[in-house]
C-alpha positions in Angstrom: 84.9 101.0 82.7 88.1 99.1 82.1 91.5 99.9 80.8 93.8 97.8 78.9 96.9 96.7 80.6 100.2 98.1 79.8 102.6 95.9 77.7 106.3 96.9 78.3 108.4 96.7 75.2 112.1 97.7 74.9 113.5 99.0 71.6 117.1 100.0 71.1 118.2 103.5 71.9 121.4 105.5 71.7 123.4 107.7 74.0 121.7 110.8 72.8 118.5 109.6 74.4 119.8 110.8 77.7 118.9 114.4 78.6 121.2 116.7 80.5 119.5 115.9 83.7 119.3 112.2 83.4 122.9 111.3 82.4 124.1 109.2 85.4 126.8 111.0 87.4 130.2 109.3 87.7 129.7 108.2 91.2 126.2 106.7 90.4 127.7 104.9 87.3 130.4 103.4 89.7 127.7 102.3 92.1 125.8 100.5 89.2 128.9 98.7 88.3 129.5 97.6 91.9 125.8 96.6 92.3 125.7 94.5 89.1 129.2 92.9 89.5 130.7 94.5 86.5 134.3 93.8 85.8 137.0 96.5 86.3 136.9 98.9 83.2 133.4 97.9 82.3 131.1 100.9 81.8 127.7 101.4 83.2 125.2 101.2 80.2 124.5 104.4 78.2 121.8 102.5 76.3 119.4 100.6 78.2 118.9 97.5 76.1 118.3 94.5 78.4 117.5 90.9 78.0 114.2 89.2 78.7 113.4 89.0 82.4 116.3 91.4 83.4 115.5 94.9 84.9 117.1 98.2 84.5 118.2 100.6 87.2 115.2 102.5 88.3 114.9 106.2 87.3 115.7 107.3 90.8 119.3 105.9 90.2 119.8 108.6 87.6 118.5 111.7 89.2 119.2 113.0 92.7 115.7 114.5 93.3 114.1 111.2 92.5 116.5 109.2 94.6 115.8 111.5 97.6 112.1 111.0 97.3 112.3 107.3 96.6 114.3 106.9 99.8 111.4 108.4 101.8 108.6 106.6 99.9 107.0 110.0 99.3 106.5 111.7 96.0 106.7 115.2 97.3 109.6 117.5 96.6 111.9 118.4 99.5 110.4 120.5 102.3 112.2 123.7 101.3 110.3 123.7 98.0 107.0 125.7 98.0 105.4 123.6 95.1 106.0 120.1 93.9 104.7 121.0 90.6 104.4 124.7 89.1 102.8 125.3 85.8 103.2 128.3 83.5 100.6 128.8 80.9 97.6 130.7 79.6 94.5 131.3 81.7 91.6 130.3 79.6 87.9 130.0 80.1 85.9 127.3 78.2 82.3 127.6 77.0 81.4 124.0 76.1 78.3 122.8 74.1 77.3 119.9 71.9 76.9 120.7 68.2 75.3 118.9 65.3 77.1 118.3 62.0 74.6 120.8 60.3 75.5 123.5 62.8 79.2 123.0 62.3 78.6 123.2 58.5 76.6 126.4 59.0 79.4 127.9 60.9 81.9 126.9 58.1 84.1 124.8 60.3 85.1 121.2 60.2 84.8 118.8 63.0 88.0 118.7 65.1 89.2 122.0 63.6 90.9 124.7 65.7 90.4 128.3 64.7 91.0 131.7 66.1 88.2 134.2 66.3 87.9 137.8 67.3 85.8 139.3 70.2 82.9 140.1 67.9 82.7 136.6 66.7 82.9 135.3 70.1 80.0 137.4 71.3 77.8 136.3 68.3 78.5 132.7 68.9 77.7 132.8 72.6 74.5 134.5 71.9 73.5 131.7 69.5 74.6 129.0 71.9 72.8 130.5 74.8 69.4 129.2 73.5 70.6 125.6 74.0 72.8 126.3 77.0 76.5 125.8 77.5 78.8 124.9 80.4 81.5 127.3 81.6 84.9 126.0 83.1 88.1 127.5 84.0 90.4 125.8 81.6 93.3 126.0 79.2 95.4 123.0 78.4 97.8 123.1 81.2 95.1 124.2 83.7 93.2 121.0 82.9 96.4 118.9 83.6 97.3 120.6 86.9 93.6 120.5 88.1 93.5 116.7 87.3 96.9 116.1 88.8 95.8 117.9 92.0 92.6 115.7 92.1 94.4 112.3 91.5 97.1 113.4 94.1 94.4 114.2 96.7 92.7 110.8 96.1 96.0 109.0 96.4 96.8 110.9 99.5 93.5 109.8 101.2 94.3 106.1 100.1 97.8 106.2 101.7 97.4 108.8 104.5 100.2 111.2 103.2 100.2 114.7 102.1 99.1 115.4 98.5 101.1 117.1 96.0 101.6 120.9 96.3 100.4 122.2 92.8 100.7 125.8 91.7 100.0 127.8 88.4 101.5 130.9 87.1 98.8 131.9 84.7 98.7 134.8 82.1 95.6 136.2 83.8 93.4 139.0 82.5 92.2 141.6 84.8 88.5 141.1 83.8 85.6 139.2 85.4 86.6 136.1 83.5 90.1 136.3 85.0 88.6 136.6 88.3 86.3 133.5 87.7 89.4 131.6 86.5 91.4 132.5 89.7 88.6 131.5 92.0 88.1 128.2 90.3 91.8 127.2 90.6 92.0 128.3 94.2 88.8 126.4 95.0 90.4 123.3 93.6 93.4 123.7 96.0 95.9 125.2 93.5 98.2 128.1 94.5 98.5 131.0 92.1 101.6 132.9 91.4 101.5 136.4 90.0 98.8 139.1 89.6 96.6 140.1 86.5 98.1 142.8 84.2 96.1 146.0 84.3 93.8 146.5 81.2 94.3 142.8 80.1 91.6 140.4 79.1 91.3 136.7 79.6 91.3 134.3 76.7 88.3 131.9 76.0 87.6 128.9 73.9 84.3 127.8 72.5 84.4 124.0 72.5 81.8 122.4 70.2 81.7 118.7 70.7 80.3 116.9 67.7 78.3 113.8 67.1 81.7 112.0 66.6 82.9 113.1 70.0 85.5 115.2 68.4 86.0 118.8 69.7 86.0 121.8 67.4 87.8 124.8 69.2 87.2 128.4 68.3 89.7 130.5 70.5 89.8 134.1 71.4 93.3 134.7 72.8 92.3 137.8 74.9 95.0 140.5 75.4 97.9 140.2 77.7 101.3 141.9 77.6 104.5 140.4 76.2 105.6 137.2 78.1 108.2 137.9 80.8 109.5 136.3 83.9 108.6 138.4 86.8 110.7 138.4 90.1 107.8 136.5 91.9 107.6 134.0 89.2 111.5 133.5 89.3 111.3 132.9 93.0 108.6 130.4 92.6 110.6 128.4 89.9 113.5 128.2 92.4 111.1 126.8 95.1 109.5 124.2 93.0 110.3 120.6 92.3 109.1 120.6 88.7 108.3 123.4 86.2 105.7 122.6 83.4 105.8 125.0 80.5 102.8 125.1 78.3 103.4 124.9 74.6 100.9 127.6 73.7 103.1 130.2 75.3 105.4 130.0 72.2 103.0 132.1 70.4 103.1 135.0 72.8 105.3 138.1 72.0 108.7 137.7 73.6 108.2 133.9 74.3 111.5 132.7 73.2 113.6 135.0 75.5 111.2 134.5 78.5 111.0 130.6 78.1 114.8 130.5 77.8 115.2 132.6 80.8 112.7 130.5 82.9 114.4 127.3 81.9 117.8 128.7 82.8 116.5 129.6 86.2 115.1 126.1 86.7 118.4 124.5 85.8 120.3 126.7 88.1 117.9 125.9 90.9 117.8 122.1 90.2 114.2 122.4 89.3 113.0 119.6 86.8 111.6 120.9 83.5 108.6 119.5 81.5 107.3 120.9 78.2 104.0 120.4 76.6 103.6 121.0 72.9 100.3 123.0 72.4 99.4 121.8 69.0 101.2 120.9 65.7 100.8 124.4 64.2 102.4 126.0 67.4 105.4 123.7 67.0 105.7 124.1 63.2 105.8 127.9 63.6 108.2 128.0 66.5 110.3 124.9 65.8 113.6 126.6 65.7 113.1 128.4 69.0 111.8 125.3 70.6 114.8 123.3 69.6 117.2 126.0 70.6 115.9 126.1 74.2 116.0 122.3 74.4 119.6 122.3 73.1 120.6 124.8 75.7 118.8 123.5 78.7 117.4 120.1 78.0 114.1 118.9 79.4 113.2 116.0 81.8 109.8 115.4 80.4 108.4 116.3 76.9 104.6 115.7 76.1 103.3 115.6 72.6 100.9 113.9 70.3 102.1 112.3 67.1 101.5 115.2 64.8 103.3 117.6 67.3 106.1 115.2 67.7 106.8 114.9 64.0 106.6 118.7 63.6 109.4 118.9 66.2 111.4 116.1 65.0 111.3 116.6 61.2 113.8 118.8 59.4 111.2 121.1 57.8 108.8 121.1 60.8 106.1 119.2 58.7 103.4 117.7 61.1 103.3 114.3 59.6 104.8 110.9 60.3 107.3 109.3 57.8 106.2 105.8 59.0 102.6 104.6 59.6 104.0 101.6 61.5 103.7 102.4 65.2 103.9 106.2 64.6 103.7 107.0 68.3 106.7 104.9 69.2 108.7 106.0 66.2 107.8 109.7 67.1 108.8 109.1 70.8 112.2 107.6 69.7 112.7 110.4 67.3 112.4 113.0 70.1 114.4 110.9 72.6 117.6 113.0 72.1 115.8 116.1 73.2 114.5 115.0 76.6 114.9 112.5 79.4 111.5 111.1 79.0 109.2 111.6 76.0 105.4 110.8 75.9 103.7 110.7 72.6 99.9 110.1 72.3 98.2 109.0 69.1 94.5 109.0 69.8 92.7 105.6 69.4 96.1 104.0 68.5 97.3 104.5 72.2 100.6 106.1 73.1 104.3 105.4 73.7 106.6 106.6 76.6 110.3 106.5 76.1 113.1 107.1 78.6 116.7 106.0 79.1 116.8 104.2 75.7 113.8 102.1 76.5 110.1 102.5 75.2 106.8 101.0 76.2 103.7 101.0 74.1 100.5 101.9 76.2 97.4 100.5 74.6 94.4 102.9 74.3 91.9 102.9 77.1 88.6 101.3 76.4 85.1 101.4 77.8 81.8 99.5 77.5 80.5 102.8 76.4 81.7 104.8 73.4 83.6 108.1 74.2 81.2 110.9 75.1 83.7 113.8 74.7 87.4 113.6 73.9 88.0 117.2 75.0 90.8 117.2 77.6 91.9 113.6 77.1 95.5 114.5 76.4 95.6 116.9 79.3 94.3 114.2 81.6 96.8 111.8 80.2 99.6 114.1 81.0 98.2 114.5 84.6 98.3 110.8 85.1 101.8 110.5 83.7 103.1 113.3 86.0 101.5 111.3 89.0 103.3 108.2 87.9 106.6 110.0 87.4 106.5 111.7 90.8 105.3 108.6 92.5 108.2 106.6 91.0 105.9 104.1 89.2 108.4 103.2 86.4 107.4 103.5 82.8 104.7 100.8 83.1 103.2 102.7 86.2 103.3 106.0 84.3 101.6 104.5 81.3 98.9 103.0 83.6 98.2 106.1 85.4 98.0 108.2 82.2 95.7 105.8 80.5 93.3 105.6 83.5 93.1 109.3 83.7 92.4 109.7 80.1 89.8 107.0 80.2 87.9 108.7 83.0 87.8 112.1 81.1 86.5 110.8 77.7 83.6 109.0 79.5 81.8 112.2 80.4 81.2 115.7 79.1 83.8 118.5 79.7 87.6 118.6 79.8 88.1 118.2 83.4 88.7 115.3 85.5 85.7 115.0 88.1 86.7 114.3 91.7 84.8 111.2 91.9 86.4 109.9 88.7 89.8 110.9 90.2 89.0 108.8 93.2 88.2 105.7 91.0 91.2 106.2 88.8 93.4 106.5 91.9 92.1 103.2 93.2 92.6 101.5 89.9 96.2 102.8 89.6 97.1 101.7 93.1 95.7 98.3 92.5 97.6 97.9 89.2 100.7 98.9 91.0 100.1 96.4 93.8 99.7 93.6 91.3 102.9 94.5 89.5 104.7 94.5 92.9 103.1 91.2 93.9 104.2 89.5 90.6 107.6 91.1 90.7 107.1 92.4 87.1 110.1 94.2 85.7 109.5 97.7 84.7 111.2 97.2 81.3 111.2 93.9 79.6 113.0 93.4 76.3 111.0 91.4 73.9 112.9 92.2 70.8 114.5 89.2 69.2 118.3 89.1 70.0 118.2 91.5 73.0 121.4 91.3 75.1 
């Protein structure tokens, strides 16, 4: 399997593209002027438009945590931190099976559809599927991402002889047997868990039916958990983490707006970076005002979305559609740039775009000699690869390379998770690509726009 190379492209941004956390402090702006020989009174750039064959200051120049890690050559957070990455999201268990077009039609669902079901419907469907068999995985969107991140980090650690990332999860865990299965699966993969199940709660499940077109139809039972809240244990874990990743599906929980606002506030006070995933376009459309209010108050360091989710968040009416069919991923990423320091927007077979500090690169879609087997989990793995590149200071091109490699590995086999052997292969490919860029002294950002200055 091969992955297309990343072609960096810079597009013009504006000062609003900096998040709260990525605005360069005054002393760092002064250092930039000194480094680049700027005249007295000349300001460091607030938009990062650069000429061909020129490079920008690295991300580490704009954020103290990244600068500290870059100086040591290690992508881990400072030693006083318990986790390098801590996730907060739903604990789900996936029941995965292949389904014919006739079976999907019999169920009354369309390929690729997402639908909520009740407990009785779940029991009926699992009884039907048991005849042909199904696979069971500890899952959930953010769980898939963190499991993939841990495996990629372990593989990179073995290649370089350094400690892997410390990855943790604060799941909304049920007190039933499925919750116990989920917890054991994550601990077995090396993740730390924060918090205990709530008495009388039940774990959510997703029946994932992969059709003949490799698209996934998801029938979700959300389980039963209390209103979302930030426990004292979780608050302590946030303060002792380098990066907090908040799953978009949490916005549908009772009490979500207040709890997420509180968690982001704790993270900001502690100097913990914040990443947000989007869930799906429907989640964003229904909760757009609350999401934007939290981003306005606290900002975000990373924001993950697909094109439909991005337009749902960026548009005035929350509609999940793109106003332009010309490079919608890049247009969507730039539309969200005022809300976060780094924005990643995926667009299926059209690839993706990563935007930060006023610059944007287009990441071509990964390809393989074989057609995709199962697209389930591709976006989750993409996020894991991007997080690895971000924490390993790979620059925008390195982040895109890592994200594309991880996604390509997942779609080449059944199931939403990144297999350890595939993580090993992806890690070697990521490091080889980074070595090539370093040997060729390729700039992270290259302006190809006509008339760039």
